[in-house]
PDB file with SEQRES, HELIX, SHEET and CRYST1 records, atoms N, CA, C and O in Angstrom:
SEQRES   1 A   61  MET GLU LEU VAL TYR LEU TRP VAL GLU LYS TYR LYS ASN          
SEQRES   2 A   61  ILE LYS ASN GLN GLY PHE ASN PHE SER PRO ARG PHE GLU          
SEQRES   3 A   61  CYS GLU PHE GLU ASP ASN VAL LEU THR ILE THR GLU ASN          
SEQRES   4 A   61  LYS ASP TYR ILE SER ILE PHE PRO ASN ASN ILE ASN ILE          
SEQRES   5 A   61  ALA THR ILE LYS GLU GLU THR GLY VAL                          
SHEET    1 AA1 2 TYR A   5  TYR A  11  0                                        
SHEET    2 AA1 2 ILE A  14  ASN A  20 -1                                        
SHEET    1 AA2 2 PHE A  25  GLU A  30  0                                        
SHEET    2 AA2 2 VAL A  33  GLU A  38 -1                                        
CRYST1    1.000    1.000    1.000  90.00  90.00  90.00 P 1           1          
ATOM      1  N   MET A   1       0.846  -1.128   0.009  1.00  0.00           N  
ATOM      2  CA  MET A   1       0.015  -0.047  -0.065  1.00  0.00           C  
ATOM      3  C   MET A   1       0.907   1.258   0.027  1.00  0.00           C  
ATOM      4  O   MET A   1       1.951   1.310   0.676  1.00  0.00           O  
ATOM      5  N   GLU A   2       0.393   2.264  -0.671  1.00  0.00           N  
ATOM      6  CA  GLU A   2       1.203   3.498  -0.838  1.00  0.00           C  
ATOM      7  C   GLU A   2       0.349   4.707  -0.591  1.00  0.00           C  
ATOM      8  O   GLU A   2      -0.711   4.840  -1.202  1.00  0.00           O  
ATOM      9  N   LEU A   3       0.789   5.639   0.322  1.00  0.00           N  
ATOM     10  CA  LEU A   3       0.070   6.891   0.465  1.00  0.00           C  
ATOM     11  C   LEU A   3       0.423   7.832  -0.706  1.00  0.00           C  
ATOM     12  O   LEU A   3       1.550   8.310  -0.838  1.00  0.00           O  
ATOM     13  N   VAL A   4      -0.607   8.070  -1.551  1.00  0.00           N  
ATOM     14  CA  VAL A   4      -0.370   8.930  -2.717  1.00  0.00           C  
ATOM     15  C   VAL A   4      -0.742  10.365  -2.458  1.00  0.00           C  
ATOM     16  O   VAL A   4      -0.075  11.271  -2.957  1.00  0.00           O  
ATOM     17  N   TYR A   5      -1.807  10.606  -1.678  1.00  0.00           N  
ATOM     18  CA  TYR A   5      -2.343  11.875  -1.554  1.00  0.00           C  
ATOM     19  C   TYR A   5      -2.963  12.131  -0.151  1.00  0.00           C  
ATOM     20  O   TYR A   5      -3.552  11.211   0.415  1.00  0.00           O  
ATOM     21  N   LEU A   6      -2.848  13.335   0.416  1.00  0.00           N  
ATOM     22  CA  LEU A   6      -3.427  13.588   1.746  1.00  0.00           C  
ATOM     23  C   LEU A   6      -4.060  14.966   1.626  1.00  0.00           C  
ATOM     24  O   LEU A   6      -3.431  15.897   1.124  1.00  0.00           O  
ATOM     25  N   TRP A   7      -5.282  15.099   2.077  1.00  0.00           N  
ATOM     26  CA  TRP A   7      -5.999  16.367   2.041  1.00  0.00           C  
ATOM     27  C   TRP A   7      -6.233  16.726   3.513  1.00  0.00           C  
ATOM     28  O   TRP A   7      -6.792  15.951   4.290  1.00  0.00           O  
ATOM     29  N   VAL A   8      -5.802  17.882   3.844  1.00  0.00           N  
ATOM     30  CA  VAL A   8      -6.009  18.442   5.307  1.00  0.00           C  
ATOM     31  C   VAL A   8      -6.956  19.570   5.190  1.00  0.00           C  
ATOM     32  O   VAL A   8      -6.668  20.618   4.613  1.00  0.00           O  
ATOM     33  N   GLU A   9      -8.198  19.305   5.803  1.00  0.00           N  
ATOM     34  CA  GLU A   9      -9.182  20.392   5.802  1.00  0.00           C  
ATOM     35  C   GLU A   9      -8.815  21.408   6.871  1.00  0.00           C  
ATOM     36  O   GLU A   9      -8.813  22.602   6.572  1.00  0.00           O  
ATOM     37  N   LYS A  10      -8.503  21.005   8.110  1.00  0.00           N  
ATOM     38  CA  LYS A  10      -8.062  21.923   9.105  1.00  0.00           C  
ATOM     39  C   LYS A  10      -7.234  21.214  10.123  1.00  0.00           C  
ATOM     40  O   LYS A  10      -7.700  20.261  10.747  1.00  0.00           O  
ATOM     41  N   TYR A  11      -5.971  21.667  10.319  1.00  0.00           N  
ATOM     42  CA  TYR A  11      -5.115  21.062  11.396  1.00  0.00           C  
ATOM     43  C   TYR A  11      -4.122  22.177  11.715  1.00  0.00           C  
ATOM     44  O   TYR A  11      -3.282  22.539  10.891  1.00  0.00           O  
ATOM     45  N   LYS A  12      -4.235  22.695  12.889  1.00  0.00           N  
ATOM     46  CA  LYS A  12      -3.410  23.802  13.373  1.00  0.00           C  
ATOM     47  C   LYS A  12      -3.444  24.865  12.346  1.00  0.00           C  
ATOM     48  O   LYS A  12      -4.512  25.381  12.016  1.00  0.00           O  
ATOM     49  N   ASN A  13      -2.249  25.227  11.801  1.00  0.00           N  
ATOM     50  CA  ASN A  13      -2.305  26.302  10.728  1.00  0.00           C  
ATOM     51  C   ASN A  13      -2.426  25.895   9.320  1.00  0.00           C  
ATOM     52  O   ASN A  13      -2.292  26.714   8.410  1.00  0.00           O  
ATOM     53  N   ILE A  14      -2.688  24.590   9.106  1.00  0.00           N  
ATOM     54  CA  ILE A  14      -2.959  24.054   7.769  1.00  0.00           C  
ATOM     55  C   ILE A  14      -4.405  24.023   7.499  1.00  0.00           C  
ATOM     56  O   ILE A  14      -5.146  23.432   8.283  1.00  0.00           O  
ATOM     57  N   LYS A  15      -4.886  24.639   6.403  1.00  0.00           N  
ATOM     58  CA  LYS A  15      -6.293  24.633   6.074  1.00  0.00           C  
ATOM     59  C   LYS A  15      -6.433  24.422   4.596  1.00  0.00           C  
ATOM     60  O   LYS A  15      -5.808  25.099   3.780  1.00  0.00           O  
ATOM     61  N   ASN A  16      -7.284  23.447   4.263  1.00  0.00           N  
ATOM     62  CA  ASN A  16      -7.694  23.202   2.841  1.00  0.00           C  
ATOM     63  C   ASN A  16      -6.454  23.117   1.943  1.00  0.00           C  
ATOM     64  O   ASN A  16      -6.283  23.827   0.952  1.00  0.00           O  
ATOM     65  N   GLN A  17      -5.576  22.146   2.400  1.00  0.00           N  
ATOM     66  CA  GLN A  17      -4.250  21.861   1.695  1.00  0.00           C  
ATOM     67  C   GLN A  17      -4.194  20.472   1.247  1.00  0.00           C  
ATOM     68  O   GLN A  17      -4.536  19.569   2.011  1.00  0.00           O  
ATOM     69  N   GLY A  18      -3.782  20.238   0.054  1.00  0.00           N  
ATOM     70  CA  GLY A  18      -3.451  18.885  -0.318  1.00  0.00           C  
ATOM     71  C   GLY A  18      -1.960  18.609  -0.500  1.00  0.00           C  
ATOM     72  O   GLY A  18      -1.193  19.493  -0.879  1.00  0.00           O  
ATOM     73  N   PHE A  19      -1.586  17.429  -0.236  1.00  0.00           N  
ATOM     74  CA  PHE A  19      -0.198  16.956  -0.329  1.00  0.00           C  
ATOM     75  C   PHE A  19      -0.085  15.750  -1.239  1.00  0.00           C  
ATOM     76  O   PHE A  19      -0.699  14.713  -0.990  1.00  0.00           O  
ATOM     77  N   ASN A  20       0.678  15.883  -2.262  1.00  0.00           N  
ATOM     78  CA  ASN A  20       0.929  14.738  -3.188  1.00  0.00           C  
ATOM     79  C   ASN A  20       2.114  14.079  -2.870  1.00  0.00           C  
ATOM     80  O   ASN A  20       3.146  14.747  -2.934  1.00  0.00           O  
ATOM     81  N   PHE A  21       2.198  12.708  -2.484  1.00  0.00           N  
ATOM     82  CA  PHE A  21       3.319  12.090  -2.024  1.00  0.00           C  
ATOM     83  C   PHE A  21       3.950  11.160  -3.088  1.00  0.00           C  
ATOM     84  O   PHE A  21       4.918  10.466  -2.777  1.00  0.00           O  
ATOM     85  N   SER A  22       3.433  11.127  -4.319  1.00  0.00           N  
ATOM     86  CA  SER A  22       3.997  10.247  -5.292  1.00  0.00           C  
ATOM     87  C   SER A  22       4.063  10.991  -6.680  1.00  0.00           C  
ATOM     88  O   SER A  22       3.029  11.387  -7.216  1.00  0.00           O  
ATOM     89  N   PRO A  23       5.251  11.163  -7.223  1.00  0.00           N  
ATOM     90  CA  PRO A  23       5.418  11.731  -8.539  1.00  0.00           C  
ATOM     91  C   PRO A  23       4.848  10.851  -9.673  1.00  0.00           C  
ATOM     92  O   PRO A  23       4.686  11.315 -10.801  1.00  0.00           O  
ATOM     93  N   ARG A  24       4.542   9.562  -9.354  1.00  0.00           N  
ATOM     94  CA  ARG A  24       3.927   8.717 -10.321  1.00  0.00           C  
ATOM     95  C   ARG A  24       2.483   9.174 -10.674  1.00  0.00           C  
ATOM     96  O   ARG A  24       1.968   8.868 -11.749  1.00  0.00           O  
ATOM     97  N   PHE A  25       1.876   9.887  -9.769  1.00  0.00           N  
ATOM     98  CA  PHE A  25       0.460  10.247 -10.027  1.00  0.00           C  
ATOM     99  C   PHE A  25       0.269  11.745  -9.950  1.00  0.00           C  
ATOM    100  O   PHE A  25       1.023  12.442  -9.270  1.00  0.00           O  
ATOM    101  N   GLU A  26      -0.713  12.227 -10.628  1.00  0.00           N  
ATOM    102  CA  GLU A  26      -1.227  13.642 -10.502  1.00  0.00           C  
ATOM    103  C   GLU A  26      -2.468  13.570  -9.857  1.00  0.00           C  
ATOM    104  O   GLU A  26      -3.337  12.805 -10.274  1.00  0.00           O  
ATOM    105  N   CYS A  27      -2.653  14.357  -8.793  1.00  0.00           N  
ATOM    106  CA  CYS A  27      -3.857  14.253  -7.926  1.00  0.00           C  
ATOM    107  C   CYS A  27      -4.474  15.655  -7.938  1.00  0.00           C  
ATOM    108  O   CYS A  27      -3.768  16.663  -7.945  1.00  0.00           O  
ATOM    109  N   GLU A  28      -5.808  15.689  -7.940  1.00  0.00           N  
ATOM    110  CA  GLU A  28      -6.539  16.850  -7.904  1.00  0.00           C  
ATOM    111  C   GLU A  28      -7.826  16.665  -7.042  1.00  0.00           C  
ATOM    112  O   GLU A  28      -8.643  15.773  -7.272  1.00  0.00           O  
ATOM    113  N   PHE A  29      -7.948  17.579  -6.027  1.00  0.00           N  
ATOM    114  CA  PHE A  29      -9.113  17.446  -5.114  1.00  0.00           C  
ATOM    115  C   PHE A  29      -9.977  18.701  -5.375  1.00  0.00           C  
ATOM    116  O   PHE A  29      -9.541  19.817  -5.093  1.00  0.00           O  
ATOM    117  N   GLU A  30     -11.204  18.518  -5.913  1.00  0.00           N  
ATOM    118  CA  GLU A  30     -12.036  19.692  -6.209  1.00  0.00           C  
ATOM    119  C   GLU A  30     -13.491  19.251  -5.934  1.00  0.00           C  
ATOM    120  O   GLU A  30     -13.905  18.156  -6.316  1.00  0.00           O  
ATOM    121  N   ASP A  31     -14.271  20.160  -5.242  1.00  0.00           N  
ATOM    122  CA  ASP A  31     -15.639  19.785  -4.981  1.00  0.00           C  
ATOM    123  C   ASP A  31     -15.819  18.460  -4.251  1.00  0.00           C  
ATOM    124  O   ASP A  31     -16.786  17.752  -4.532  1.00  0.00           O  
ATOM    125  N   ASN A  32     -14.951  18.098  -3.346  1.00  0.00           N  
ATOM    126  CA  ASN A  32     -15.008  16.900  -2.503  1.00  0.00           C  
ATOM    127  C   ASN A  32     -14.795  15.656  -3.473  1.00  0.00           C  
ATOM    128  O   ASN A  32     -15.221  14.553  -3.132  1.00  0.00           O  
ATOM    129  N   VAL A  33     -14.166  15.830  -4.625  1.00  0.00           N  
ATOM    130  CA  VAL A  33     -13.906  14.588  -5.462  1.00  0.00           C  
ATOM    131  C   VAL A  33     -12.415  14.556  -5.688  1.00  0.00           C  
ATOM    132  O   VAL A  33     -11.842  15.562  -6.106  1.00  0.00           O  
ATOM    133  N   LEU A  34     -11.766  13.439  -5.426  1.00  0.00           N  
ATOM    134  CA  LEU A  34     -10.431  13.220  -5.680  1.00  0.00           C  
ATOM    135  C   LEU A  34     -10.166  12.454  -7.018  1.00  0.00           C  
ATOM    136  O   LEU A  34     -10.596  11.318  -7.214  1.00  0.00           O  
ATOM    137  N   THR A  35      -9.464  13.126  -7.880  1.00  0.00           N  
ATOM    138  CA  THR A  35      -9.114  12.515  -9.168  1.00  0.00           C  
ATOM    139  C   THR A  35      -7.587  12.139  -9.142  1.00  0.00           C  
ATOM    140  O   THR A  35      -6.751  12.998  -8.861  1.00  0.00           O  
ATOM    141  N   ILE A  36      -7.246  10.883  -9.431  1.00  0.00           N  
ATOM    142  CA  ILE A  36      -5.875  10.502  -9.476  1.00  0.00           C  
ATOM    143  C   ILE A  36      -5.600   9.932 -10.869  1.00  0.00           C  
ATOM    144  O   ILE A  36      -6.231   8.969 -11.306  1.00  0.00           O  
ATOM    145  N   THR A  37      -4.660  10.546 -11.535  1.00  0.00           N  
ATOM    146  CA  THR A  37      -4.260  10.075 -12.952  1.00  0.00           C  
ATOM    147  C   THR A  37      -2.781   9.726 -12.929  1.00  0.00           C  
ATOM    148  O   THR A  37      -2.000  10.340 -12.204  1.00  0.00           O  
ATOM    149  N   GLU A  38      -2.414   8.764 -13.708  1.00  0.00           N  
ATOM    150  CA  GLU A  38      -1.034   8.318 -13.846  1.00  0.00           C  
ATOM    151  C   GLU A  38      -0.258   9.376 -14.596  1.00  0.00           C  
ATOM    152  O   GLU A  38      -0.719   9.889 -15.616  1.00  0.00           O  
ATOM    153  N   ASN A  39       0.895   9.697 -14.104  1.00  0.00           N  
ATOM    154  CA  ASN A  39       1.830  10.729 -14.761  1.00  0.00           C  
ATOM    155  C   ASN A  39       2.585   9.926 -15.878  1.00  0.00           C  
ATOM    156  O   ASN A  39       3.494   9.143 -15.601  1.00  0.00           O  
ATOM    157  N   LYS A  40       2.176  10.154 -17.089  1.00  0.00           N  
ATOM    158  CA  LYS A  40       2.830   9.496 -18.188  1.00  0.00           C  
ATOM    159  C   LYS A  40       4.259   9.765 -18.388  1.00  0.00           C  
ATOM    160  O   LYS A  40       4.957   8.969 -19.016  1.00  0.00           O  
ATOM    161  N   ASP A  41       4.757  10.910 -17.857  1.00  0.00           N  
ATOM    162  CA  ASP A  41       6.146  11.358 -18.012  1.00  0.00           C  
ATOM    163  C   ASP A  41       7.012  10.917 -16.876  1.00  0.00           C  
ATOM    164  O   ASP A  41       8.190  11.273 -16.866  1.00  0.00           O  
ATOM    165  N   TYR A  42       6.500  10.126 -15.862  1.00  0.00           N  
ATOM    166  CA  TYR A  42       7.298   9.719 -14.722  1.00  0.00           C  
ATOM    167  C   TYR A  42       8.251   8.632 -15.150  1.00  0.00           C  
ATOM    168  O   TYR A  42       7.927   7.674 -15.851  1.00  0.00           O  
ATOM    169  N   ILE A  43       9.517   8.877 -14.641  1.00  0.00           N  
ATOM    170  CA  ILE A  43      10.568   7.917 -14.855  1.00  0.00           C  
ATOM    171  C   ILE A  43      11.183   7.690 -13.516  1.00  0.00           C  
ATOM    172  O   ILE A  43      11.537   8.665 -12.853  1.00  0.00           O  
ATOM    173  N   SER A  44      11.338   6.458 -13.062  1.00  0.00           N  
ATOM    174  CA  SER A  44      11.921   6.214 -11.745  1.00  0.00           C  
ATOM    175  C   SER A  44      13.341   5.612 -11.922  1.00  0.00           C  
ATOM    176  O   SER A  44      13.597   4.762 -12.775  1.00  0.00           O  
ATOM    177  N   ILE A  45      14.232   6.117 -11.055  1.00  0.00           N  
ATOM    178  CA  ILE A  45      15.565   5.584 -11.070  1.00  0.00           C  
ATOM    179  C   ILE A  45      15.736   4.466 -10.015  1.00  0.00           C  
ATOM    180  O   ILE A  45      16.789   3.831  -9.947  1.00  0.00           O  
ATOM    181  N   PHE A  46      14.707   4.238  -9.209  1.00  0.00           N  
ATOM    182  CA  PHE A  46      14.667   3.287  -8.166  1.00  0.00           C  
ATOM    183  C   PHE A  46      13.920   1.962  -8.631  1.00  0.00           C  
ATOM    184  O   PHE A  46      13.147   1.977  -9.588  1.00  0.00           O  
ATOM    185  N   PRO A  47      14.190   0.845  -7.915  1.00  0.00           N  
ATOM    186  CA  PRO A  47      13.412  -0.333  -8.217  1.00  0.00           C  
ATOM    187  C   PRO A  47      11.909  -0.146  -7.883  1.00  0.00           C  
ATOM    188  O   PRO A  47      11.544   0.793  -7.175  1.00  0.00           O  
ATOM    189  N   ASN A  48      11.087  -1.000  -8.372  1.00  0.00           N  
ATOM    190  CA  ASN A  48       9.584  -0.779  -8.194  1.00  0.00           C  
ATOM    191  C   ASN A  48       9.119  -0.804  -6.811  1.00  0.00           C  
ATOM    192  O   ASN A  48       8.061  -0.244  -6.525  1.00  0.00           O  
ATOM    193  N   ASN A  49       9.870  -1.448  -5.865  1.00  0.00           N  
ATOM    194  CA  ASN A  49       9.464  -1.496  -4.449  1.00  0.00           C  
ATOM    195  C   ASN A  49       9.973  -0.399  -3.605  1.00  0.00           C  
ATOM    196  O   ASN A  49       9.823  -0.456  -2.385  1.00  0.00           O  
ATOM    197  N   ILE A  50      10.577   0.615  -4.181  1.00  0.00           N  
ATOM    198  CA  ILE A  50      11.141   1.750  -3.446  1.00  0.00           C  
ATOM    199  C   ILE A  50      10.466   3.069  -3.975  1.00  0.00           C  
ATOM    200  O   ILE A  50      10.467   3.345  -5.175  1.00  0.00           O  
ATOM    201  N   ASN A  51       9.922   3.822  -3.072  1.00  0.00           N  
ATOM    202  CA  ASN A  51       9.373   5.174  -3.343  1.00  0.00           C  
ATOM    203  C   ASN A  51       9.911   6.188  -2.309  1.00  0.00           C  
ATOM    204  O   ASN A  51       9.931   5.962  -1.099  1.00  0.00           O  
ATOM    205  N   ILE A  52      10.327   7.275  -2.864  1.00  0.00           N  
ATOM    206  CA  ILE A  52      10.999   8.286  -2.039  1.00  0.00           C  
ATOM    207  C   ILE A  52      10.053   9.498  -2.041  1.00  0.00           C  
ATOM    208  O   ILE A  52       9.693   9.971  -3.119  1.00  0.00           O  
ATOM    209  N   ALA A  53       9.656   9.995  -0.925  1.00  0.00           N  
ATOM    210  CA  ALA A  53       8.944  11.266  -0.864  1.00  0.00           C  
ATOM    211  C   ALA A  53       9.442  12.080   0.314  1.00  0.00           C  
ATOM    212  O   ALA A  53       9.834  11.516   1.336  1.00  0.00           O  
ATOM    213  N   THR A  54       9.433  13.386   0.186  1.00  0.00           N  
ATOM    214  CA  THR A  54       9.948  14.317   1.217  1.00  0.00           C  
ATOM    215  C   THR A  54       8.945  15.302   1.519  1.00  0.00           C  
ATOM    216  O   THR A  54       8.118  15.647   0.676  1.00  0.00           O  
ATOM    217  N   ILE A  55       8.985  15.808   2.776  1.00  0.00           N  
ATOM    218  CA  ILE A  55       8.128  16.898   3.223  1.00  0.00           C  
ATOM    219  C   ILE A  55       9.044  17.991   3.744  1.00  0.00           C  
ATOM    220  O   ILE A  55       9.896  17.746   4.598  1.00  0.00           O  
ATOM    221  N   LYS A  56       8.867  19.185   3.231  1.00  0.00           N  
ATOM    222  CA  LYS A  56       9.758  20.255   3.706  1.00  0.00           C  
ATOM    223  C   LYS A  56       8.879  21.296   4.380  1.00  0.00           C  
ATOM    224  O   LYS A  56       7.902  21.778   3.805  1.00  0.00           O  
ATOM    225  N   GLU A  57       9.246  21.632   5.610  1.00  0.00           N  
ATOM    226  CA  GLU A  57       8.472  22.654   6.375  1.00  0.00           C  
ATOM    227  C   GLU A  57       9.157  23.960   6.031  1.00  0.00           C  
ATOM    228  O   GLU A  57      10.381  24.089   6.045  1.00  0.00           O  
ATOM    229  N   GLU A  58       8.307  24.913   5.722  1.00  0.00           N  
ATOM    230  CA  GLU A  58       8.855  26.253   5.491  1.00  0.00           C  
ATOM    231  C   GLU A  58       8.331  27.153   6.619  1.00  0.00           C  
ATOM    232  O   GLU A  58       7.137  27.149   6.920  1.00  0.00           O  
ATOM    233  N   THR A  59       9.179  27.874   7.198  1.00  0.00           N  
ATOM    234  CA  THR A  59       8.888  28.753   8.322  1.00  0.00           C  
ATOM    235  C   THR A  59       9.104  30.192   7.901  1.00  0.00           C  
ATOM    236  O   THR A  59      10.062  30.486   7.187  1.00  0.00           O  
ATOM    237  N   GLY A  60       8.235  31.094   8.327  1.00  0.00           N  
ATOM    238  CA  GLY A  60       8.340  32.528   8.109  1.00  0.00           C  
ATOM    239  C   GLY A  60       9.537  33.141   8.802  1.00  0.00           C  
ATOM    240  O   GLY A  60       9.905  32.680   9.883  1.00  0.00           O  
ATOM    241  N   VAL A  61      10.153  34.143   8.240  1.00  0.00           N  
ATOM    242  CA  VAL A  61      11.254  34.748   8.869  1.00  0.00           C  
ATOM    243  C   VAL A  61      10.863  36.044   9.479  1.00  0.00           C  
ATOM    244  O   VAL A  61      11.699  36.722  10.077  1.00  0.00           O  
TER     245      VAL A  61                                                      
END                                                                             
Protein backbone atom coordinates (compact mmCIF):
# COMPACT_ATOMS: atom_id res chain seq x y z
CA MET A 1 0.00 0.00 0.00
CA GLU A 2 1.22 3.48 -0.82
CA LEU A 3 0.10 6.86 0.50
CA VAL A 4 -0.38 8.88 -2.69
CA TYR A 5 -2.32 11.95 -1.54
CA LEU A 6 -3.40 13.60 1.70
CA TRP A 7 -6.02 16.33 2.06
CA VAL A 8 -5.98 18.42 5.26
CA GLU A 9 -9.17 20.36 5.82
CA LYS A 10 -8.07 21.94 9.10
CA TYR A 11 -5.16 21.08 11.38
CA LYS A 12 -3.39 23.79 13.37
CA ASN A 13 -2.28 26.35 10.76
CA ILE A 14 -2.93 24.07 7.75
CA LYS A 15 -6.29 24.68 6.09
CA ASN A 16 -7.66 23.23 2.85
CA GLN A 17 -4.30 21.94 1.66
CA GLY A 18 -3.47 18.88 -0.40
CA PHE A 19 -0.18 16.98 -0.34
CA ASN A 20 0.88 14.71 -3.20
CA PHE A 21 3.35 12.05 -2.03
CA SER A 22 3.98 10.29 -5.33
CA PRO A 23 5.43 11.75 -8.51
CA ARG A 24 3.93 8.72 -10.33
CA PHE A 25 0.47 10.24 -10.03
CA GLU A 26 -1.16 13.62 -10.56
CA CYS A 27 -3.83 14.31 -7.95
CA GLU A 28 -6.58 16.91 -7.92
CA PHE A 29 -9.14 17.46 -5.17
CA GLU A 30 -12.04 19.67 -6.18
CA ASP A 31 -15.66 19.81 -4.97
CA ASN A 32 -14.97 16.90 -2.57
CA VAL A 33 -13.90 14.66 -5.47
CA LEU A 34 -10.38 13.23 -5.64
CA THR A 35 -9.10 12.50 -9.14
CA ILE A 36 -5.87 10.51 -9.50
CA THR A 37 -4.29 10.04 -12.91
CA GLU A 38 -1.04 8.34 -13.82
CA ASN A 39 1.79 10.69 -14.75
CA LYS A 40 2.81 9.45 -18.21
CA ASP A 41 6.14 11.35 -18.01
CA TYR A 42 7.24 9.73 -14.74
CA ILE A 43 10.57 7.90 -14.85
CA SER A 44 11.94 6.19 -11.75
CA ILE A 45 15.61 5.55 -11.06
CA PHE A 46 14.67 3.24 -8.15
CA PRO A 47 13.41 -0.36 -8.18
CA ASN A 48 9.61 -0.82 -8.20
CA ASN A 49 9.44 -1.53 -4.47
CA ILE A 50 11.09 1.77 -3.43
CA ASN A 51 9.31 5.13 -3.33
CA ILE A 52 10.96 8.29 -2.03
CA ALA A 53 8.88 11.25 -0.82
CA THR A 54 9.94 14.28 1.19
CA ILE A 55 8.14 16.90 3.21
CA LYS A 56 9.73 20.29 3.68
CA GLU A 57 8.54 22.64 6.38
CA GLU A 58 8.80 26.29 5.48
CA THR A 59 8.89 28.79 8.30
CA GLY A 60 8.37 32.52 8.09
CA VAL A 61 11.29 34.75 8.88
